[in-house]
N, CA, C and O atoms as CSV, one atom per row, in Angstrom:
chain,resi,resn,atom,element,x,y,z
A,1,MET,N,N,-3.845,-24.374,-39.975
A,1,MET,CA,C,-3.705,-24.146,-38.661
A,1,MET,C,C,-2.591,-23.819,-37.854
A,1,MET,O,O,-2.659,-22.991,-36.945
A,2,LYS,N,N,-1.764,-24.322,-38.098
A,2,LYS,CA,C,-0.260,-24.446,-37.648
A,2,LYS,C,C,0.161,-23.414,-38.235
A,2,LYS,O,O,0.501,-22.642,-37.339
A,3,ASP,N,N,0.370,-22.862,-39.410
A,3,ASP,CA,C,0.704,-21.755,-40.441
A,3,ASP,C,C,0.045,-20.828,-40.033
A,3,ASP,O,O,0.678,-19.859,-39.616
A,4,ILE,N,N,-0.351,-20.816,-40.025
A,4,ILE,CA,C,-1.439,-19.312,-39.171
A,4,ILE,C,C,-0.854,-19.021,-37.975
A,4,ILE,O,O,-0.411,-17.888,-37.788
A,5,ALA,N,N,-0.770,-19.990,-37.007
A,5,ALA,CA,C,0.031,-19.660,-35.751
A,5,ALA,C,C,1.019,-19.045,-35.741
A,5,ALA,O,O,1.105,-17.926,-35.236
A,6,ALA,N,N,2.232,-19.837,-36.462
A,6,ALA,CA,C,3.100,-19.520,-37.156
A,6,ALA,C,C,3.540,-17.835,-37.152
A,6,ALA,O,O,4.290,-17.087,-36.524
A,7,SER,N,N,2.427,-17.764,-38.430
A,7,SER,CA,C,2.670,-16.246,-39.122
A,7,SER,C,C,2.423,-15.278,-38.048
A,7,SER,O,O,3.045,-14.220,-38.143
A,8,ILE,N,N,1.573,-15.442,-36.961
A,8,ILE,CA,C,1.037,-14.656,-35.869
A,8,ILE,C,C,2.249,-14.509,-35.040
A,8,ILE,O,O,2.538,-13.359,-34.709
A,9,TYR,N,N,3.060,-15.545,-34.621
A,9,TYR,CA,C,4.021,-16.016,-33.424
A,9,TYR,C,C,5.316,-14.824,-34.053
A,9,TYR,O,O,5.948,-13.978,-33.421
A,10,GLU,N,N,5.372,-15.223,-35.684
A,10,GLU,CA,C,6.346,-14.260,-36.363
A,10,GLU,C,C,5.901,-12.379,-36.508
A,10,GLU,O,O,6.701,-11.445,-36.558
A,11,ALA,N,N,4.905,-12.338,-36.533
A,11,ALA,CA,C,4.188,-10.918,-36.451
A,11,ALA,C,C,4.710,-10.330,-35.047
A,11,ALA,O,O,5.434,-9.343,-35.182
A,12,LEU,N,N,4.507,-10.697,-33.892
A,12,LEU,CA,C,4.429,-10.409,-32.761
A,12,LEU,C,C,5.944,-10.607,-32.544
A,12,LEU,O,O,6.351,-9.499,-32.194
A,13,LYS,N,N,6.727,-11.259,-32.569
A,13,LYS,CA,C,8.030,-11.624,-32.431
A,13,LYS,C,C,9.074,-10.251,-33.516
A,13,LYS,O,O,10.108,-9.681,-33.168
A,14,SER,N,N,8.710,-10.177,-34.137
A,14,SER,CA,C,9.377,-8.920,-35.326
A,14,SER,C,C,8.897,-7.608,-34.660
A,14,SER,O,O,9.663,-6.649,-34.576
A,15,GLY,N,N,7.526,-7.561,-34.148
A,15,GLY,CA,C,7.141,-5.998,-33.233
A,15,GLY,C,C,6.549,-5.719,-34.371
A,15,GLY,O,O,6.262,-4.526,-34.261
A,16,SER,N,N,6.124,-6.155,-35.583
A,16,SER,CA,C,5.547,-5.239,-36.182
A,16,SER,C,C,3.867,-4.976,-35.902
A,16,SER,O,O,3.090,-4.169,-36.413
A,17,VAL,N,N,3.654,-6.138,-34.747
A,17,VAL,CA,C,2.185,-5.494,-34.635
A,17,VAL,C,C,2.062,-5.001,-33.302
A,17,VAL,O,O,2.629,-5.615,-32.398
A,18,ASP,N,N,1.427,-4.023,-33.069
A,18,ASP,CA,C,1.145,-3.553,-31.619
A,18,ASP,C,C,0.187,-3.627,-30.950
A,18,ASP,O,O,-0.608,-2.691,-31.030
A,19,LEU,N,N,-0.162,-4.919,-29.899
A,19,LEU,CA,C,-1.226,-5.252,-29.157
A,19,LEU,C,C,-1.834,-3.965,-28.091
A,19,LEU,O,O,-3.051,-3.780,-28.043
A,20,ARG,N,N,-0.980,-3.198,-27.342
A,20,ARG,CA,C,-1.014,-2.525,-26.643
A,20,ARG,C,C,-2.285,-1.612,-26.408
A,20,ARG,O,O,-2.618,-1.226,-25.288
A,21,ASN,N,N,-3.059,-1.262,-27.740
A,21,ASN,CA,C,-4.284,-0.622,-27.416
A,21,ASN,C,C,-5.207,-1.690,-28.360
A,21,ASN,O,O,-5.994,-1.275,-29.210
A,22,ALA,N,N,-5.039,-2.799,-28.143
A,22,ALA,CA,C,-6.003,-3.554,-29.169
A,22,ALA,C,C,-7.664,-3.470,-28.285
A,22,ALA,O,O,-8.782,-3.532,-28.795
A,23,TYR,N,N,-7.362,-3.343,-27.120
A,23,TYR,CA,C,-8.580,-3.489,-26.741
A,23,TYR,C,C,-9.484,-2.373,-26.138
A,23,TYR,O,O,-10.508,-2.442,-25.459
A,24,GLU,N,N,-8.770,-1.336,-26.609
A,24,GLU,CA,C,-9.233,-0.117,-26.110
A,24,GLU,C,C,-10.444,0.845,-27.302
A,24,GLU,O,O,-10.965,1.949,-27.146
A,25,SER,N,N,-10.534,0.018,-28.259
A,25,SER,CA,C,-11.518,1.090,-29.392
A,25,SER,C,C,-12.857,0.681,-28.463
A,25,SER,O,O,-13.151,-0.299,-27.779
A,26,ASP,N,N,-13.446,1.822,-28.767
A,26,ASP,CA,C,-14.883,1.905,-28.539
A,26,ASP,C,C,-15.886,1.515,-29.434
A,26,ASP,O,O,-17.076,1.530,-29.119
A,27,ASP,N,N,-15.361,1.070,-30.832
A,27,ASP,CA,C,-16.248,0.601,-31.781
A,27,ASP,C,C,-16.112,-0.855,-31.679
A,27,ASP,O,O,-16.695,-1.356,-32.641
A,28,ASP,N,N,-15.653,-1.638,-31.014
A,28,ASP,CA,C,-15.487,-3.314,-30.969
A,28,ASP,C,C,-16.883,-3.573,-31.404
A,28,ASP,O,O,-17.860,-2.897,-31.082
A,29,GLU,N,N,-16.876,-4.565,-32.127
A,29,GLU,CA,C,-18.369,-5.060,-31.993
A,29,GLU,C,C,-18.254,-6.666,-31.507
A,29,GLU,O,O,-17.216,-7.248,-31.189
A,30,PHE,N,N,-19.519,-7.176,-31.540
A,30,PHE,CA,C,-19.624,-8.040,-30.700
A,30,PHE,C,C,-20.947,-8.872,-31.291
A,30,PHE,O,O,-22.012,-8.273,-31.434
A,31,VAL,N,N,-20.819,-10.265,-31.622
A,31,VAL,CA,C,-21.800,-10.821,-32.474
A,31,VAL,C,C,-22.978,-11.133,-31.210
A,31,VAL,O,O,-22.797,-11.776,-30.176
A,32,GLU,N,N,-23.831,-10.663,-31.532
A,32,GLU,CA,C,-24.936,-11.046,-30.333
A,32,GLU,C,C,-26.297,-12.006,-31.653
A,32,GLU,O,O,-26.173,-12.236,-32.856
A,33,GLY,N,N,-27.307,-12.280,-30.810
A,33,GLY,CA,C,-28.603,-12.475,-31.232
A,33,GLY,C,C,-28.737,-14.190,-31.972
A,33,GLY,O,O,-29.712,-14.802,-32.409
A,34,LYS,N,N,-27.888,-14.403,-31.902
A,34,LYS,CA,C,-27.593,-15.793,-32.513
A,34,LYS,C,C,-29.268,-16.547,-31.789
A,34,LYS,O,O,-29.908,-16.015,-30.882
A,35,LEU,N,N,-29.641,-17.820,-32.476
A,35,LEU,CA,C,-30.715,-18.432,-32.011
A,35,LEU,C,C,-29.886,-19.797,-31.346
A,35,LEU,O,O,-29.017,-20.439,-31.936
A,36,LEU,N,N,-30.275,-19.993,-30.292
A,36,LEU,CA,C,-29.653,-21.369,-29.808
A,36,LEU,C,C,-30.868,-22.548,-28.695
A,36,LEU,O,O,-31.658,-22.372,-27.767
A,37,THR,N,N,-30.451,-23.513,-29.371
A,37,THR,CA,C,-31.152,-24.350,-28.490
A,37,THR,C,C,-30.663,-24.922,-27.112
A,37,THR,O,O,-29.482,-25.271,-27.086
A,38,GLU,N,N,-31.146,-25.018,-26.359
A,38,GLU,CA,C,-30.811,-25.250,-25.311
A,38,GLU,C,C,-31.569,-26.086,-24.499
A,38,GLU,O,O,-32.797,-26.000,-24.518
A,39,THR,N,N,-30.624,-27.390,-23.339
A,39,THR,CA,C,-31.516,-28.154,-22.792
A,39,THR,C,C,-30.836,-28.403,-21.226
A,39,THR,O,O,-29.773,-29.023,-21.190
A,40,HIS,N,N,-31.374,-27.978,-20.079
A,40,HIS,CA,C,-31.113,-27.550,-19.266
A,40,HIS,C,C,-32.483,-27.697,-17.814
A,40,HIS,O,O,-33.706,-27.557,-17.823
A,41,LYS,N,N,-31.565,-28.009,-16.818
A,41,LYS,CA,C,-32.881,-27.926,-15.795
A,41,LYS,C,C,-32.902,-26.746,-15.043
A,41,LYS,O,O,-31.845,-26.195,-14.736
A,42,ARG,N,N,-34.143,-26.238,-14.668
A,42,ARG,CA,C,-34.248,-25.306,-14.092
A,42,ARG,C,C,-35.498,-25.273,-12.957
A,42,ARG,O,O,-36.471,-26.027,-12.966
A,43,ARG,N,N,-35.293,-24.488,-12.238
A,43,ARG,CA,C,-36.600,-24.647,-11.092
A,43,ARG,C,C,-37.765,-23.616,-11.729
A,43,ARG,O,O,-37.760,-22.424,-12.036
A,44,GLU,N,N,-39.143,-25.097,-11.785
A,44,GLU,CA,C,-40.054,-23.851,-11.811
A,44,GLU,C,C,-40.634,-22.718,-10.749
A,44,GLU,O,O,-40.851,-22.939,-9.558
A,45,ARG,N,N,-40.828,-21.516,-11.403
A,45,ARG,CA,C,-41.016,-20.671,-10.454
A,45,ARG,C,C,-42.379,-20.336,-11.374
A,45,ARG,O,O,-42.450,-20.396,-12.601
A,46,ASN,N,N,-43.782,-19.846,-10.130
A,46,ASN,CA,C,-44.864,-19.368,-10.468
A,46,ASN,C,C,-45.001,-18.100,-10.601
A,46,ASN,O,O,-44.420,-17.251,-9.926
A,47,PRO,N,N,-45.745,-17.917,-11.443
A,47,PRO,CA,C,-45.625,-16.170,-11.953
A,47,PRO,C,C,-46.371,-15.298,-11.086
A,47,PRO,O,O,-45.914,-14.212,-10.730
A,48,GLY,N,N,-47.758,-15.823,-10.648
A,48,GLY,CA,C,-48.367,-15.578,-9.633
A,48,GLY,C,C,-47.896,-14.966,-8.608
A,48,GLY,O,O,-48.181,-13.784,-8.413
A,49,LEU,N,N,-46.996,-15.746,-7.673
A,49,LEU,CA,C,-46.431,-15.347,-6.873
A,49,LEU,C,C,-45.972,-13.528,-6.459
A,49,LEU,O,O,-46.345,-12.763,-5.569
A,50,ARG,N,N,-45.014,-13.397,-7.600
A,50,ARG,CA,C,-45.216,-11.971,-7.651
A,50,ARG,C,C,-45.905,-11.199,-7.962
A,50,ARG,O,O,-45.768,-10.175,-7.293
A,51,ARG,N,N,-46.803,-11.136,-8.854
A,51,ARG,CA,C,-48.547,-10.415,-9.016
A,51,ARG,C,C,-48.766,-10.317,-7.583
A,51,ARG,O,O,-48.791,-9.156,-7.176
A,52,LYS,N,N,-48.948,-11.316,-6.616
A,52,LYS,CA,C,-50.161,-11.666,-5.665
A,52,LYS,C,C,-48.952,-10.339,-4.700
A,52,LYS,O,O,-49.254,-9.186,-4.391
A,53,LEU,N,N,-47.831,-10.943,-4.485
A,53,LEU,CA,C,-47.052,-10.291,-3.271
A,53,LEU,C,C,-47.412,-8.883,-3.687
A,53,LEU,O,O,-48.220,-8.289,-2.973
A,54,ILE,N,N,-46.836,-8.168,-4.928
A,54,ILE,CA,C,-47.055,-6.731,-5.240
A,54,ILE,C,C,-48.646,-5.988,-5.031
A,54,ILE,O,O,-48.901,-4.801,-4.827
A,55,ALA,N,N,-49.484,-7.032,-5.148
A,55,ALA,CA,C,-51.020,-6.812,-4.915
A,55,ALA,C,C,-51.326,-6.292,-3.564
A,55,ALA,O,O,-52.085,-5.383,-3.227
A,56,ILE,N,N,-50.259,-7.386,-2.586
A,56,ILE,CA,C,-50.879,-7.012,-1.423
A,56,ILE,C,C,-49.809,-5.850,-0.784
A,56,ILE,O,O,-50.149,-5.082,0.116
A,57,ARG,N,N,-48.593,-5.855,-1.344
A,57,ARG,CA,C,-47.908,-4.813,-0.402
A,57,ARG,C,C,-48.718,-3.251,-1.000
A,57,ARG,O,O,-48.979,-2.379,-0.171
A,58,ASN,N,N,-49.029,-3.064,-2.371
A,58,ASN,CA,C,-49.850,-1.955,-2.847
A,58,ASN,C,C,-50.702,-1.542,-1.713
A,58,ASN,O,O,-50.512,-0.506,-1.076
A,59,LYS,N,N,-51.781,-2.508,-1.454
A,59,LYS,CA,C,-52.768,-2.017,-0.157
A,59,LYS,C,C,-52.446,-1.676,1.129
A,59,LYS,O,O,-53.225,-1.239,1.976
A,60,GLN,N,N,-50.415,-2.045,1.341
A,60,GLN,CA,C,-50.161,-1.540,2.296
A,60,GLN,C,C,-49.550,-0.154,2.161
A,60,GLN,O,O,-49.601,0.480,3.215
A,61,GLY,N,N,-49.101,0.350,1.348
A,61,GLY,CA,C,-48.881,1.452,1.192
A,61,GLY,C,C,-47.959,1.788,-0.599
A,61,GLY,O,O,-48.303,1.068,-1.537
A,62,PRO,N,N,-47.199,2.551,-0.766
A,62,PRO,CA,C,-46.179,2.460,-2.068
A,62,PRO,C,C,-45.364,1.012,-2.128
A,62,PRO,O,O,-45.328,0.269,-1.146
A,63,LEU,N,N,-44.909,0.787,-3.011
A,63,LEU,CA,C,-44.273,-0.420,-2.608
A,63,LEU,C,C,-42.903,0.231,-2.736
A,63,LEU,O,O,-42.570,1.214,-3.399
A,64,ILE,N,N,-42.137,-0.617,-1.877
A,64,ILE,CA,C,-40.449,-0.291,-1.140
A,64,ILE,C,C,-39.470,-1.275,-1.356
A,64,ILE,O,O,-39.745,-2.321,-0.768
A,65,CYS,N,N,-38.453,-1.302,-1.977
A,65,CYS,CA,C,-37.624,-2.109,-1.650
A,65,CYS,C,C,-37.505,-2.981,-0.235
A,65,CYS,O,O,-38.241,-2.462,0.604
A,66,ASP,N,N,-36.923,-3.947,0.200
A,66,ASP,CA,C,-37.318,-4.577,1.421
A,66,ASP,C,C,-35.425,-4.646,2.029
A,66,ASP,O,O,-34.855,-5.179,2.981
A,67,VAL,N,N,-34.989,-3.789,0.853
A,67,VAL,CA,C,-33.265,-4.283,1.398
A,67,VAL,C,C,-32.619,-2.678,1.105
A,67,VAL,O,O,-31.526,-2.501,1.643
A,68,CYS,N,N,-33.023,-1.812,0.526
A,68,CYS,CA,C,-32.596,-0.687,0.375
A,68,CYS,C,C,-33.612,0.718,0.956
A,68,CYS,O,O,-33.260,1.743,1.542
A,69,GLY,N,N,-34.925,0.270,0.527
A,69,GLY,CA,C,-36.006,1.304,0.711
A,69,GLY,C,C,-36.306,1.919,-0.388
A,69,GLY,O,O,-37.179,2.755,-0.155
A,70,SER,N,N,-36.033,1.904,-1.344
A,70,SER,CA,C,-36.564,3.197,-2.373
A,70,SER,C,C,-37.863,2.408,-3.004
A,70,SER,O,O,-38.249,1.243,-3.099
A,71,LYS,N,N,-38.210,3.420,-3.292
A,71,LYS,CA,C,-39.975,3.276,-4.359
A,71,LYS,C,C,-39.209,3.861,-5.930
A,71,LYS,O,O,-38.193,4.496,-6.213
A,72,CYS,N,N,-40.198,3.318,-6.596
A,72,CYS,CA,C,-40.094,3.569,-7.922
A,72,CYS,C,C,-40.360,4.983,-7.807
A,72,CYS,O,O,-40.923,5.590,-6.896
A,73,HIS,N,N,-39.741,5.501,-9.137
A,73,HIS,CA,C,-39.229,6.882,-9.196
A,73,HIS,C,C,-40.183,7.445,-10.402
A,73,HIS,O,O,-40.422,8.623,-10.668
A,74,VAL,N,N,-40.689,6.188,-11.097
A,74,VAL,CA,C,-41.391,6.899,-12.422
A,74,VAL,C,C,-43.092,7.011,-11.888
A,74,VAL,O,O,-43.702,6.152,-11.252
A,75,GLY,N,N,-43.609,8.342,-12.368
A,75,GLY,CA,C,-44.655,8.706,-12.232
A,75,GLY,C,C,-46.188,7.745,-12.655
A,75,GLY,O,O,-47.237,7.392,-12.117
A,76,HIS,N,N,-45.516,7.640,-13.900
A,76,HIS,CA,C,-46.869,6.583,-14.321
A,76,HIS,C,C,-47.229,5.586,-13.903
A,76,HIS,O,O,-46.321,4.763,-13.790
A,77,PRO,N,N,-48.551,5.134,-13.490
A,77,PRO,CA,C,-49.065,4.335,-12.515
A,77,PRO,C,C,-48.551,2.931,-13.256
A,77,PRO,O,O,-48.160,2.017,-12.529
A,78,GLU,N,N,-48.553,2.790,-14.463
A,78,GLU,CA,C,-48.530,1.665,-15.027
A,78,GLU,C,C,-47.051,0.867,-14.965
A,78,GLU,O,O,-46.842,-0.336,-15.118
A,79,TYR,N,N,-46.088,1.963,-14.683
A,79,TYR,CA,C,-44.585,1.323,-14.361
A,79,TYR,C,C,-44.359,1.402,-13.098
A,79,TYR,O,O,-43.160,1.427,-12.820
A,80,GLN,N,N,-45.326,1.468,-11.922
A,80,GLN,CA,C,-44.769,1.852,-10.375
A,80,GLN,C,C,-44.826,-0.089,-10.257
A,80,GLN,O,O,-43.842,-0.317,-9.553
A,81,GLU,N,N,-45.163,-0.804,-10.433
A,81,GLU,CA,C,-44.393,-2.196,-10.360
A,81,GLU,C,C,-43.212,-2.972,-10.949
A,81,GLU,O,O,-42.582,-3.911,-10.462
A,82,ALA,N,N,-43.051,-2.249,-12.295
A,82,ALA,CA,C,-41.812,-3.082,-12.985
A,82,ALA,C,C,-40.711,-2.818,-12.835
A,82,ALA,O,O,-39.963,-3.063,-13.781
A,83,PRO,N,N,-40.154,-2.231,-11.639
A,83,PRO,CA,C,-38.603,-2.515,-11.000
A,83,PRO,C,C,-38.453,-3.439,-10.081
A,83,PRO,O,O,-37.407,-3.737,-9.505
A,84,PHE,N,N,-39.907,-4.071,-9.890
A,84,PHE,CA,C,-39.857,-4.714,-8.324
A,84,PHE,C,C,-39.974,-6.384,-9.152
A,84,PHE,O,O,-40.591,-6.819,-10.124
A,85,GLU,N,N,-38.965,-6.984,-8.092
A,85,GLU,CA,C,-38.988,-8.574,-8.074
A,85,GLU,C,C,-39.117,-9.473,-7.016
A,85,GLU,O,O,-38.674,-9.099,-5.930
A,86,ALA,N,N,-39.599,-10.520,-7.092
A,86,ALA,CA,C,-39.889,-11.175,-5.710
A,86,ALA,C,C,-38.730,-12.073,-5.832
A,86,ALA,O,O,-38.176,-12.569,-6.813
A,87,HIS,N,N,-38.433,-12.174,-4.072
A,87,HIS,CA,C,-36.958,-13.004,-4.209
A,87,HIS,C,C,-37.187,-13.855,-3.061
A,87,HIS,O,O,-37.709,-13.479,-2.012
A,88,HIS,N,N,-36.764,-15.031,-3.316
A,88,HIS,CA,C,-37.079,-16.146,-2.188
A,88,HIS,C,C,-36.499,-16.271,-1.044
A,88,HIS,O,O,-35.374,-16.731,-1.238
A,89,LEU,N,N,-36.773,-16.026,0.469
A,89,LEU,CA,C,-36.178,-16.265,1.420
A,89,LEU,C,C,-35.609,-17.435,1.532
A,89,LEU,O,O,-34.584,-17.463,2.213
A,90,ILE,N,N,-36.046,-18.598,0.971
A,90,ILE,CA,C,-35.398,-20.041,0.951
A,90,ILE,C,C,-35.271,-20.333,0.155
A,90,ILE,O,O,-36.223,-20.519,-0.603
A,91,PRO,N,N,-33.837,-20.600,-0.247
A,91,PRO,CA,C,-33.875,-21.063,-2.202
A,91,PRO,C,C,-34.491,-22.261,-2.742
A,91,PRO,O,O,-34.265,-23.413,-2.369
A,92,LEU,N,N,-35.067,-21.992,-3.400
A,92,LEU,CA,C,-35.877,-23.168,-4.120
A,92,LEU,C,C,-34.877,-24.244,-4.247
A,92,LEU,O,O,-35.476,-25.300,-4.450
A,93,SER,N,N,-33.619,-24.409,-4.211
A,93,SER,CA,C,-32.724,-25.522,-4.523
A,93,SER,C,C,-32.422,-26.537,-3.292
A,93,SER,O,O,-31.832,-27.614,-3.202
A,94,MET,N,N,-33.194,-25.572,-2.268
A,94,MET,CA,C,-32.973,-26.621,-0.715
A,94,MET,C,C,-34.320,-27.015,-0.610
A,94,MET,O,O,-34.396,-28.094,-0.023
A,95,ALA,N,N,-35.638,-26.468,-1.020
A,95,ALA,CA,C,-36.621,-26.911,-0.962
A,95,ALA,C,C,-37.241,-27.991,-1.705
A,95,ALA,O,O,-38.097,-28.799,-1.344
A,96,TYR,N,N,-36.700,-27.863,-2.703
A,96,TYR,CA,C,-36.791,-28.958,-4.266
A,96,TYR,C,C,-38.640,-28.413,-4.564
A,96,TYR,O,O,-38.885,-27.214,-4.696
A,97,SER,N,N,-39.500,-29.220,-4.615
A,97,SER,CA,C,-40.696,-28.850,-4.592
A,97,SER,C,C,-41.519,-28.694,-3.533
A,97,SER,O,O,-41.765,-29.658,-2.808
A,98,THR,N,N,-42.092,-27.372,-3.284
A,98,THR,CA,C,-42.524,-26.945,-2.259
A,98,THR,C,C,-43.377,-25.997,-2.971
A,98,THR,O,O,-43.298,-25.533,-4.108
A,99,ALA,N,N,-44.861,-25.690,-1.285
A,99,ALA,CA,C,-45.466,-24.436,-1.810
A,99,ALA,C,C,-45.184,-23.464,-0.716
A,99,ALA,O,O,-45.189,-23.693,0.494
A,100,THR,N,N,-44.874,-22.058,-1.490
A,100,THR,CA,C,-44.101,-21.551,-1.117
A,100,THR,C,C,-45.730,-20.257,-0.550
A,100,THR,O,O,-46.883,-20.368,-0.968
A,101,LYS,N,N,-45.301,-19.368,0.280
A,101,LYS,CA,C,-46.193,-18.976,1.219
A,101,LYS,C,C,-46.139,-17.174,0.897
A,101,LYS,O,O,-44.939,-16.900,0.926
A,102,LEU,N,N,-46.802,-16.108,0.660
A,102,LEU,CA,C,-45.989,-14.923,0.344
A,102,LEU,C,C,-45.013,-14.348,1.572
A,102,LEU,O,O,-44.276,-13.366,1.492
A,103,SER,N,N,-45.195,-15.187,2.689
A,103,SER,CA,C,-43.969,-14.593,3.646
A,103,SER,C,C,-43.129,-15.322,3.710
A,103,SER,O,O,-42.340,-15.137,4.636
A,104,ASP,N,N,-42.882,-16.483,2.786
A,104,ASP,CA,C,-41.223,-16.860,2.060
A,104,ASP,C,C,-40.512,-15.760,1.317
A,104,ASP,O,O,-39.305,-15.924,1.136
A,105,LEU,N,N,-41.235,-14.362,0.732
A,105,LEU,CA,C,-40.922,-14.033,-0.312
A,105,LEU,C,C,-40.565,-12.389,0.050
A,105,LEU,O,O,-41.398,-11.781,0.723
A,106,ALA,N,N,-39.252,-11.634,-0.426
A,106,ALA,CA,C,-39.100,-10.310,0.040
A,106,ALA,C,C,-39.607,-9.761,-1.474
A,106,ALA,O,O,-39.688,-10.352,-2.551
A,107,LEU,N,N,-39.862,-8.599,-1.148
A,107,LEU,CA,C,-39.985,-8.004,-2.438
A,107,LEU,C,C,-38.499,-6.779,-2.555
A,107,LEU,O,O,-38.166,-6.108,-1.578
A,108,LEU,N,N,-37.880,-6.708,-3.711
A,108,LEU,CA,C,-36.679,-6.109,-3.682
A,108,LEU,C,C,-36.919,-5.188,-5.376
A,108,LEU,O,O,-37.577,-5.569,-6.344
A,109,CYS,N,N,-36.178,-4.014,-5.224
A,109,CYS,CA,C,-35.746,-3.811,-6.665
A,109,CYS,C,C,-35.054,-4.475,-7.469
A,109,CYS,O,O,-34.441,-5.361,-6.873
A,110,ALA,N,N,-34.952,-4.466,-8.062
A,110,ALA,CA,C,-34.225,-5.170,-9.322
A,110,ALA,C,C,-32.459,-4.526,-9.304
A,110,ALA,O,O,-31.652,-4.961,-10.124
A,111,SER,N,N,-32.205,-3.850,-8.639
A,111,SER,CA,C,-30.631,-3.826,-8.570
A,111,SER,C,C,-30.123,-4.520,-7.426
A,111,SER,O,O,-29.129,-5.220,-7.618
A,112,CYS,N,N,-30.820,-4.443,-5.766
A,112,CYS,CA,C,-30.681,-4.970,-5.167
A,112,CYS,C,C,-30.410,-6.507,-5.107
A,112,CYS,O,O,-29.424,-7.063,-4.622
A,113,HIS,N,N,-31.945,-7.305,-5.952
A,113,HIS,CA,C,-32.529,-8.400,-6.403
A,113,HIS,C,C,-30.870,-9.244,-6.638
A,113,HIS,O,O,-30.355,-10.177,-6.022
A,114,ARG,N,N,-30.262,-8.199,-8.117
A,114,ARG,CA,C,-28.794,-8.561,-8.665
A,114,ARG,C,C,-27.582,-8.700,-7.573
A,114,ARG,O,O,-26.832,-9.673,-7.498
A,115,LEU,N,N,-27.531,-7.350,-6.607
A,115,LEU,CA,C,-26.549,-7.413,-5.501
A,115,LEU,C,C,-26.764,-8.866,-4.435
A,115,LEU,O,O,-25.976,-9.582,-3.817
A,116,VAL,N,N,-28.512,-8.836,-4.638
A,116,VAL,CA,C,-28.385,-9.874,-3.111
A,116,VAL,C,C,-27.654,-11.486,-4.014
A,116,VAL,O,O,-26.794,-12.299,-3.678
A,117,HIS,N,N,-28.324,-11.376,-4.951
A,117,HIS,CA,C,-27.740,-12.936,-5.636
A,117,HIS,C,C,-25.952,-13.049,-5.844
A,117,HIS,O,O,-25.123,-13.903,-5.531
A,118,ARG,N,N,-25.878,-11.609,-6.594
A,118,ARG,CA,C,-24.042,-11.670,-6.240
A,118,ARG,C,C,-23.614,-12.219,-4.317
A,118,ARG,O,O,-23.232,-13.352,-4.024
A,119,ALA,N,N,-23.740,-11.529,-3.706
A,119,ALA,CA,C,-23.773,-11.498,-2.479
A,119,ALA,C,C,-23.373,-13.037,-2.193
A,119,ALA,O,O,-22.320,-13.619,-1.933
A,120,ILE,N,N,-24.903,-13.465,-2.391
A,120,ILE,CA,C,-24.779,-15.091,-2.384
A,120,ILE,C,C,-23.666,-15.867,-2.593
A,120,ILE,O,O,-23.069,-16.576,-1.783
A,121,VAL,N,N,-23.389,-15.622,-4.027
A,121,VAL,CA,C,-22.458,-16.376,-5.073
A,121,VAL,C,C,-20.985,-15.846,-4.121
A,121,VAL,O,O,-20.634,-16.899,-3.589
A,122,LEU,N,N,-20.274,-15.056,-3.800
A,122,LEU,CA,C,-19.198,-14.308,-3.163
A,122,LEU,C,C,-19.046,-15.056,-1.289
A,122,LEU,O,O,-18.014,-15.566,-0.853
A,123,LYS,N,N,-20.082,-14.938,-0.667
A,123,LYS,CA,C,-20.547,-15.770,0.793
A,123,LYS,C,C,-20.781,-17.181,0.560
A,123,LYS,O,O,-20.786,-17.954,1.518
A,124,LYS,N,N,-20.978,-17.591,-0.633
A,124,LYS,CA,C,-20.901,-19.132,-1.082
A,124,LYS,C,C,-22.071,-19.564,0.072
A,124,LYS,O,O,-21.951,-20.599,0.728
A,125,ARG,N,N,-23.108,-18.724,0.218
A,125,ARG,CA,C,-24.111,-19.201,1.542
A,125,ARG,C,C,-25.515,-18.450,0.975
A,125,ARG,O,O,-25.497,-17.459,0.244
A,126,TRP,N,N,-26.585,-19.043,1.404
A,126,TRP,CA,C,-27.823,-18.057,1.431
A,126,TRP,C,C,-27.636,-16.754,2.354
A,126,TRP,O,O,-27.248,-17.026,3.490
A,127,LEU,N,N,-27.789,-15.724,2.148
A,127,LEU,CA,C,-28.370,-14.630,2.938
A,127,LEU,C,C,-29.610,-14.410,3.451
A,127,LEU,O,O,-30.597,-14.863,2.871
A,128,THR,N,N,-29.715,-13.690,4.598
A,128,THR,CA,C,-30.945,-13.216,4.693
A,128,THR,C,C,-31.098,-11.318,4.498
A,128,THR,O,O,-30.275,-10.411,4.618
A,129,ILE,N,N,-32.262,-11.342,4.222
A,129,ILE,CA,C,-32.574,-9.566,4.000
A,129,ILE,C,C,-31.696,-8.730,5.285
A,129,ILE,O,O,-31.346,-7.561,5.127
A,130,ALA,N,N,-31.479,-9.295,6.223
A,130,ALA,CA,C,-30.821,-8.025,7.403
A,130,ALA,C,C,-29.673,-8.073,6.955
A,130,ALA,O,O,-29.194,-6.964,6.721
A,131,GLU,N,N,-28.881,-9.142,6.689
A,131,GLU,CA,C,-27.418,-9.780,6.353
A,131,GLU,C,C,-27.634,-8.509,5.281
A,131,GLU,O,O,-27.451,-7.361,5.687
A,132,CYS,N,N,-27.996,-8.742,4.019
A,132,CYS,CA,C,-27.459,-8.114,3.243
A,132,CYS,C,C,-27.806,-6.191,3.532
A,132,CYS,O,O,-27.247,-5.285,2.912
A,133,LYS,N,N,-28.564,-6.069,4.320
A,133,LYS,CA,C,-28.531,-4.646,4.259
A,133,LYS,C,C,-27.160,-4.403,5.223
A,133,LYS,O,O,-26.476,-3.462,4.819
A,134,ASP,N,N,-26.826,-4.843,5.997
A,134,ASP,CA,C,-25.371,-4.479,6.588
A,134,ASP,C,C,-24.493,-4.821,5.667
A,134,ASP,O,O,-23.477,-4.141,5.809
A,135,ILE,N,N,-24.365,-6.032,4.231
A,135,ILE,CA,C,-23.653,-5.658,3.418
A,135,ILE,C,C,-23.327,-4.593,2.788
A,135,ILE,O,O,-22.197,-4.114,2.694
A,136,PHE,N,N,-24.368,-4.176,2.317
A,136,PHE,CA,C,-24.485,-3.036,1.192
A,136,PHE,C,C,-24.610,-1.607,1.718
A,136,PHE,O,O,-24.547,-0.578,1.044
A,137,GLY,N,N,-24.800,-1.717,3.055
A,137,GLY,CA,C,-24.961,-0.571,4.106
A,137,GLY,C,C,-26.202,0.422,3.933
A,137,GLY,O,O,-26.302,1.647,3.867
A,138,CYS,N,N,-27.108,-0.651,3.886
A,138,CYS,CA,C,-28.565,0.252,3.788
A,138,CYS,C,C,-29.273,0.044,5.212
A,138,CYS,O,O,-30.356,0.579,5.447
């Protein structure tokens, strides 16, 4: 390993290797698909919550994102609910094991859901839907 490092160092020092465009290739390859076995803790979510939230919202009219107000623009009815996700208004990490009501959830498009969680990380605190609308200019 020491010899390899010394060879790399000498090549760079001599100028025989040009790294200026080393990361600009469109043909870079990335190894993916490796099977991993992981052990970790995660909060259990009830998949029935999203289905029930979408069913209730469908009865009220077309599904729309609670942050940006967008609707699904796919015409085929089988895909109308696909872009929408249920977002907990109170983080499960604060509630531990709890009974969640539909009123504890917001319906967000996938883009807004990702933005909301990014904003939470950046602000270092949980945000309300109203705060997210202000931050994103919705």
